[in-house]
N, C-alpha and C positions, 0 to 999 in steps of 0.2 A: 504494500500500500504506500502510495506516495505521500509526501508531506502535505501536499495540497488536499488530497482526499481525506487524510487524517484530520486536518484542520477543518474541513467542511463538515466532516462527521461530528467532530467535537462541537462546532458551532451549532449544528442542527440539534444535537443533544442538549446543549445549553438553552437554546430557544424553546425546545420542547419542555425541558424541566422548568424554565421560567413560566411558560404558559400554564403548565400543570399547577405550579405553586400559586400563580395569580388567580387561576380559576377556582382553586380550593379556597383561597382567602376570600374571593368574592362570594362564593357559596356560603361560607361561614358568616360573612357580614350580612348577607341577605337573610339567613336563618336568624341571626341575632336581631335584625330589624323586625322580622315577623314576630318573634317572641316578645319584643318590646311593645309592638303595636297591639298584640293580643293582651298583654298585661295591662296596658293603658286602657284598652277597651273594657276589660273586665273590671278594673278598678274604678273607672269613671262612669261607665254606662250601666253595666249589669248590676253591680252591687247597689248603686244609688237608686235603681228602679225598684228595689225591694223596700217597701214602705216600712214594714215592721217584720222582725224575725222572731217568731215564737219558737223556742227550742225545748221547753219543758211544759208538761201539762199535768195537773193534779185534779182528779175528779173526786167529788165528795157527795155524800147523801146524808141527810139528817132527818130525824123525827123529833119534833119538840112539842112540849105540852104548854099551852098558854092557859093561864088561870087569871080570872078577875074576881075580886071579892068586894062586896060592899056591905056595910053593916046592916042596912035596912033591906036591901034587895036580894041578898044571898050570893051565890057564886055561879060562874059560868066557866066551862073549860072546853078546850078544843085541842085536837092533835093536828099538827101540820107536818107533812112530809114533802121534801123537795130535794133536788139534786143541782149541782153546779160544777163549773169548771174554772180553775185558775190556770192562767198561762203566763209564763215568764220568758223573757228574752230581751232583745234590743228594741226599744220603742221607736227609735229613729236611726235607721241604718246609714243615713248620710254622715253620721259621726264616725263611721269606720274609715280609717286611713291606712292605706297599704303603700309601702315603698320597697322597690326592688333594688337591693344593693348588688350590682353586677360584679363588683370586685370580690366580694365574699360569696357570691351566688346565694344570697339569703333574702327572703321576703320578710320584711318586718311589718307587722300589722298591729295597729292600735285600735282597741275597741272601747266603746262607751260601756259603763257598767250596766248590767242587766237590771230590769225592774219588772214589776207585775204589769203585763201589757193588757190583760183582760181578766175579769173576775165576774162571771155572769151566772145567774141562777137560770136554769132551764124552766121557763114559765110553764111549759107543757107537763113538767114533772110534779107540779105543785098539787097536792091532794090535801083536803081539809075535812076532818071529821069533827062534828060538834058532839062532844061527850055529854055535856050538860049545858043546856041552853036556858038562860034566864032573860026574859024580856026586859027586865029592869037593869040588868048588868050585862049588856051585850059586849062581845069581843068584836071590835070593828075590823074591817078590812085594812084600814090604815095601820092598826096595831099589828096585825099579822104581817104586813109588808115591812114595817119597822123592825120586827123581830127577825125576819128572814134577812134583811139588810145588815143588821147587827151581827148575825151569825156569819154571813158572807165576809164581812170585814174582819171578824175574829179569825176565820180560817186563813185569810191572807196574812195577818199579823203573825200567827203561829208559824206559818210556812217561812216567812222572812226570818223569824227567830231561830229556826232549825236548819238554816243553811241552804234553803231552796234557791236563793238568788246566787249564791256562790256556785252551786251546781249548774245553774243556768249560764253563769259566766264561763265555766269550763266547757260546757256543751257548745256555746256560741263560738268560742275560740276554736273548737274542733271543726265546727261546720264551716266557718269563714275560712279557716286555714286550709280545709280540703278544697275550697274553690281555687286557691292559689298554688296548690301542691305541684302542678306541672311546670311552674316557672323557675323554681330555684332548688338548689340542693337542700336548703334548710328553711323551715318556717318558724318564725319567732312571733308569738302573740303576747300582747300586754293589754290588760284591762285597766283603763284609767280609773282612778279612785276619786 
């Protein structure tokens, strides 16, 4: 092989190697751009379209006895049975902020603290039995509604005291983190206090 042929072959290999390297680099840059655009789309569009994120649910049923007594009129008593659902999660998902640190290939997510997002009594589940009815000492519908509302609020307070919201924080971090799992090697979530 002549010197000229060897030089031409070396030059051709160099050009081919440079082309292969440049094409690979361009493909990696294009892939990185697609990942970044997908991350931005998820962070700014999809997550913000979620108005509220309920991640935990607690169902309850109660039967309560209501009694009213009056010295002159006697007594009245009723049984009231009802069911309800308490849901906890992130009330306003626009407070979720995600940042992709490309240097460490980590997605860092800041979440607002969880709260009770709904606490509703199923109206169709309410059953009332009048055990003893006295015309002079009636148990009004308003009293029944007040007692049901008081119990509903008591259930929410008890759940908050037993760590229901902490459990909701953990579950919300898991759910939101799973949305971003495909973008980075690690996911870090932090709940604002």
